[in-house]
Structures are given as structure tokens and as C-alpha cells.
MIVEX-547540 format. One record per residue (C-alpha): residue number from 1; residue in three letters; x, y, z. Coordinates in steps of 0.5 Angstrom, whole numbers, plus 500, padded with zeros to 3 digits. Layout:
// residues N
num; residuo; X; Y; Z
NUM; ALA; X; Y; Z .
...
***
This chain:
// residues 271
num; residuo; X; Y; Z
1; UNK; 641; 956; 503 .
2; UNK; 634; 951; 500 .
3; UNK; 630; 948; 504 .
4; UNK; 632; 941; 505 .
5; UNK; 628; 936; 508 .
6; UNK; 632; 932; 512 .
7; UNK; 635; 939; 516 .
8; UNK; 628; 940; 517 .
9; UNK; 626; 933; 522 .
10; UNK; 633; 934; 525 .
11; UNK; 629; 936; 531 .
12; UNK; 624; 931; 531 .
13; UNK; 630; 926; 531 .
14; UNK; 634; 931; 536 .
15; UNK; 628; 929; 541 .
16; UNK; 630; 922; 541 .
17; UNK; 636; 923; 545 .
18; UNK; 638; 919; 551 .
19; UNK; 639; 923; 557 .
20; UNK; 645; 920; 559 .
21; UNK; 647; 919; 552 .
22; UNK; 655; 920; 551 .
23; UNK; 657; 918; 544 .
24; UNK; 653; 918; 537 .
25; UNK; 655; 914; 530 .
26; UNK; 652; 919; 524 .
27; UNK; 652; 914; 518 .
28; UNK; 652; 918; 512 .
29; UNK; 653; 924; 515 .
30; UNK; 653; 928; 508 .
31; UNK; 654; 936; 510 .
32; UNK; 655; 934; 517 .
33; UNK; 649; 939; 519 .
34; UNK; 646; 934; 524 .
35; UNK; 653; 931; 527 .
36; UNK; 654; 939; 528 .
37; UNK; 648; 939; 532 .
38; UNK; 650; 932; 537 .
39; UNK; 656; 935; 539 .
40; UNK; 653; 942; 540 .
41; UNK; 649; 938; 546 .
42; UNK; 656; 935; 549 .
43; UNK; 656; 929; 545 .
44; UNK; 662; 925; 541 .
45; UNK; 660; 924; 535 .
46; UNK; 664; 918; 530 .
47; UNK; 661; 920; 522 .
48; UNK; 662; 916; 516 .
49; UNK; 659; 918; 509 .
50; UNK; 662; 914; 502 .
51; UNK; 663; 921; 499 .
52; UNK; 670; 923; 500 .
53; UNK; 669; 931; 498 .
54; UNK; 663; 931; 503 .
55; UNK; 666; 928; 508 .
56; UNK; 672; 933; 507 .
57; UNK; 668; 940; 507 .
58; UNK; 663; 937; 513 .
59; UNK; 671; 936; 516 .
60; UNK; 673; 943; 514 .
61; UNK; 667; 946; 517 .
62; UNK; 666; 943; 523 .
63; UNK; 673; 945; 526 .
64; UNK; 672; 952; 524 .
65; UNK; 666; 953; 529 .
66; UNK; 670; 950; 536 .
67; UNK; 664; 945; 538 .
68; UNK; 664; 943; 545 .
69; UNK; 665; 935; 543 .
70; UNK; 669; 932; 538 .
71; UNK; 667; 930; 531 .
72; UNK; 671; 924; 528 .
73; UNK; 669; 925; 520 .
74; UNK; 671; 918; 517 .
75; UNK; 670; 916; 509 .
76; UNK; 668; 910; 510 .
77; UNK; 661; 904; 507 .
78; UNK; 658; 902; 513 .
79; UNK; 657; 895; 509 .
80; UNK; 664; 894; 510 .
81; UNK; 667; 897; 517 .
82; UNK; 666; 893; 523 .
83; UNK; 662; 897; 529 .
84; UNK; 665; 896; 536 .
85; UNK; 659; 892; 540 .
86; UNK; 655; 895; 546 .
87; UNK; 659; 903; 544 .
88; UNK; 654; 908; 542 .
89; UNK; 648; 911; 546 .
90; UNK; 646; 915; 540 .
91; UNK; 646; 912; 532 .
92; UNK; 642; 916; 527 .
93; UNK; 641; 915; 519 .
94; UNK; 638; 921; 516 .
95; UNK; 636; 918; 508 .
96; UNK; 642; 913; 507 .
97; UNK; 639; 906; 509 .
98; UNK; 636; 906; 503 .
99; UNK; 643; 906; 500 .
100; UNK; 645; 900; 503 .
101; UNK; 642; 893; 505 .
102; UNK; 637; 893; 510 .
103; UNK; 640; 888; 514 .
104; UNK; 644; 894; 516 .
105; UNK; 641; 895; 521 .
106; UNK; 642; 889; 525 .
107; UNK; 650; 891; 525 .
108; UNK; 648; 898; 528 .
109; UNK; 643; 894; 533 .
110; UNK; 649; 890; 536 .
111; UNK; 653; 897; 537 .
112; UNK; 648; 900; 541 .
113; UNK; 649; 901; 548 .
114; UNK; 644; 897; 553 .
115; UNK; 639; 903; 553 .
116; UNK; 642; 907; 546 .
117; UNK; 637; 909; 541 .
118; UNK; 637; 908; 534 .
119; UNK; 634; 913; 530 .
120; UNK; 633; 913; 522 .
121; UNK; 630; 918; 518 .
122; UNK; 629; 914; 511 .
123; UNK; 626; 914; 505 .
124; UNK; 621; 909; 501 .
125; UNK; 618; 906; 495 .
126; UNK; 612; 909; 494 .
127; UNK; 607; 903; 492 .
128; UNK; 600; 904; 495 .
129; UNK; 594; 909; 495 .
130; UNK; 596; 912; 502 .
131; UNK; 603; 913; 499 .
132; UNK; 602; 917; 493 .
133; UNK; 596; 921; 497 .
134; UNK; 601; 923; 503 .
135; UNK; 606; 925; 496 .
136; UNK; 602; 929; 493 .
137; UNK; 600; 933; 499 .
138; UNK; 607; 934; 501 .
139; UNK; 608; 937; 493 .
140; UNK; 604; 944; 495 .
141; UNK; 607; 944; 502 .
142; UNK; 614; 943; 500 .
143; UNK; 614; 950; 494 .
144; UNK; 612; 954; 500 .
145; UNK; 617; 952; 505 .
146; UNK; 622; 953; 499 .
147; UNK; 619; 960; 497 .
148; UNK; 619; 962; 505 .
149; UNK; 626; 960; 504 .
150; UNK; 628; 964; 498 .
151; UNK; 624; 970; 501 .
152; UNK; 628; 970; 507 .
153; UNK; 635; 968; 504 .
154; UNK; 633; 976; 500 .
155; UNK; 632; 980; 507 .
156; UNK; 639; 984; 508 .
157; UNK; 643; 982; 513 .
158; UNK; 650; 986; 513 .
159; UNK; 652; 982; 519 .
160; UNK; 650; 975; 517 .
161; UNK; 655; 971; 514 .
162; UNK; 654; 968; 508 .
163; UNK; 655; 959; 510 .
164; UNK; 659; 956; 504 .
165; UNK; 655; 951; 500 .
166; UNK; 657; 944; 502 .
167; UNK; 657; 939; 496 .
168; UNK; 651; 935; 495 .
169; UNK; 650; 928; 497 .
170; UNK; 649; 923; 492 .
171; UNK; 642; 921; 491 .
172; UNK; 639; 914; 490 .
173; UNK; 632; 913; 489 .
174; UNK; 629; 908; 494 .
175; UNK; 628; 900; 493 .
176; UNK; 624; 899; 499 .
177; UNK; 617; 900; 501 .
178; UNK; 614; 903; 507 .
179; UNK; 611; 895; 508 .
180; UNK; 617; 891; 508 .
181; UNK; 620; 895; 512 .
182; UNK; 615; 895; 518 .
183; UNK; 615; 887; 516 .
184; UNK; 623; 887; 517 .
185; UNK; 623; 892; 524 .
186; UNK; 618; 888; 527 .
187; UNK; 623; 882; 527 .
188; UNK; 629; 885; 527 .
189; UNK; 628; 891; 531 .
190; UNK; 622; 889; 536 .
191; UNK; 618; 894; 540 .
192; UNK; 620; 899; 534 .
193; UNK; 617; 905; 533 .
194; UNK; 615; 907; 525 .
195; UNK; 611; 913; 523 .
196; UNK; 610; 916; 516 .
197; UNK; 613; 923; 515 .
198; UNK; 610; 929; 510 .
199; UNK; 617; 930; 506 .
200; UNK; 617; 923; 503 .
201; UNK; 621; 920; 509 .
202; UNK; 619; 915; 515 .
203; UNK; 621; 916; 522 .
204; UNK; 623; 909; 526 .
205; UNK; 625; 909; 533 .
206; UNK; 629; 903; 536 .
207; UNK; 630; 903; 543 .
208; UNK; 635; 898; 545 .
209; UNK; 633; 897; 553 .
210; UNK; 626; 897; 552 .
211; UNK; 623; 889; 553 .
212; UNK; 628; 887; 557 .
213; UNK; 627; 884; 563 .
214; UNK; 631; 887; 570 .
215; UNK; 639; 886; 570 .
216; UNK; 642; 880; 573 .
217; UNK; 646; 885; 578 .
218; UNK; 638; 888; 580 .
219; UNK; 638; 888; 587 .
220; UNK; 634; 885; 591 .
221; UNK; 630; 891; 594 .
222; UNK; 629; 893; 586 .
223; UNK; 626; 886; 585 .
224; UNK; 621; 887; 591 .
225; UNK; 619; 893; 588 .
226; UNK; 618; 890; 582 .
227; UNK; 614; 885; 585 .
228; UNK; 610; 891; 589 .
229; UNK; 609; 895; 582 .
230; UNK; 605; 888; 579 .
231; UNK; 601; 888; 585 .
232; UNK; 599; 895; 584 .
233; UNK; 598; 894; 577 .
234; UNK; 591; 896; 575 .
235; UNK; 586; 890; 573 .
236; UNK; 585; 892; 566 .
237; UNK; 592; 891; 565 .
238; UNK; 595; 885; 569 .
239; UNK; 592; 879; 564 .
240; UNK; 596; 883; 559 .
241; UNK; 603; 882; 562 .
242; UNK; 601; 875; 565 .
243; UNK; 599; 872; 558 .
244; UNK; 606; 876; 555 .
245; UNK; 610; 873; 560 .
246; UNK; 607; 867; 560 .
247; UNK; 608; 866; 552 .
248; UNK; 615; 867; 553 .
249; UNK; 615; 875; 554 .
250; UNK; 620; 879; 559 .
251; UNK; 618; 884; 564 .
252; UNK; 622; 891; 564 .
253; UNK; 621; 895; 570 .
254; UNK; 621; 903; 569 .
255; UNK; 622; 908; 574 .
256; UNK; 620; 915; 572 .
257; UNK; 626; 920; 574 .
258; UNK; 623; 925; 579 .
259; UNK; 618; 921; 581 .
260; UNK; 616; 914; 585 .
261; UNK; 611; 912; 580 .
262; UNK; 613; 905; 577 .
263; UNK; 611; 901; 571 .
264; UNK; 611; 893; 568 .
265; UNK; 611; 894; 561 .
266; UNK; 611; 887; 558 .
267; UNK; 611; 884; 551 .
268; UNK; 612; 877; 548 .
269; UNK; 618; 875; 545 .
270; UNK; 618; 869; 541 .
271; UNK; 623; 866; 537 .
***
């Protein structure tokens, strides 16, 4: 099995899984490997891809694995399907967003649950000196990884079955630069985090609950708790919070599981 850049970052994406996540959407699922890893964690997955041969092969392999959660594979175009709103706890796009208009992320955001997470492992067009520098650095590292994979495959493994090679997903050159992606995300996916990765990829993480105010159903005790936390806020951060609220921001009360630590986060949301 050759070294695959998307597979290399699977563990990084899995770190962003919500603790209470139960349902996921995997867009451009390709060979279905990432959907399988989600299902192994007990998460039901809707996996879509435009390539019928890839979907058929991924469905067949997943069926043979007897996974603890169901994967529903469907040949579909994300730009044409209607996604149910407030449905998915986790949405993943692995090297697939550059195949569709960037505006597609707005449809994905609407389909997230209140505390859902969108992760995008994307490709970008190299336009800057840092882009080309990281690309040049990736070349020898990529060669080393491929050599290591090849060497491991040469080791005798009489009891290990050789995995069937699945069809390769179609390849399209990215048209959007990393700077354009960051600019777009700053308004359409506020508070999202974007960072450049080594193997010609970037990671975007958007947490839907971040920056949202206390829900209308919050109890009086919860509101009082929020007020107490504000009073205890360090003087260094209190002015920033007050400025953000004055500019039209909202405060989020976060109670960290297993502790009594309270933190108030605020961000200006100017429309």
C-alpha cells in the first residue's frame, strides 16, 4: 500500500471529534478509510463521493469488516444534494473541497449540530514564498516516507492478508490560495482555525458552538454562575471581554468537564 497523504493525517483529524458525537458526514470519502475509522469509534457515518466505482469498492470493503457502527455510502455531488440542518456532530472533507465551490462550506455549516465540528483537510494553490518553501521541504520527507512504506511491505508477513487495492479517487489541481481560503473563512466560518501542514495540505477546524451565547433555556443558576465567573476573570482579560461585548460580541460560558473551572470567552461578531 503506497504512502497516502490524506491517510497520514487521519489521527490529526480524529482529535477533533466531539466527545458526544454520534453522527458524521464524510464528504469525498474516496476509499472509505476515514469513514471506517469513524465507525470504529461507534459513530454512524454518511459517506458520499461522486465516483461510483470508488463508492462501490468502499461499500464492499466496509461490509466485510463488520464495523460497530453503520456507514451509509452514497454516490452523490455535495453541491447538488440537500443536507438536513442541525444533523451532523462531525463533518469531514479530506482533499475534496477544492473540487467544489468554496461557498459549499456554508451548506456544511448549516448541517452541523449546535456543538458540531467541521474539519477540512484541504489542498491549496501555491502562490507565496512560504508556500513554495514548505513544498520544497516536503519533497525529501515524502520520499523518505514512501521508502519506509515500501521497505515495510517487503517484510515477510505470512499471516497478514494483503489488502485489496481500491480505485483511486479523481485528482484536481487546487485553484484557491491559502490566503484566499483564510480570508473567506474569516467571515463565513468565524473563529475557525487554519494551519498549513507539510504534505501540500492545510487543516481547517470550525467548532460551531464557539462564540455562541448562553442558550435561552439556561437556568438562573447558570446565569449566576456566568456572572460570578466574570467577576473572577483576571484583570488582564476583563477589558478585552467588555470591549468585545460592547462591539456586539457574545460571551460563551464553558464549564470544563471534571473541574469547577469556569472561563468566559468572547469575540466580536460584527455583521
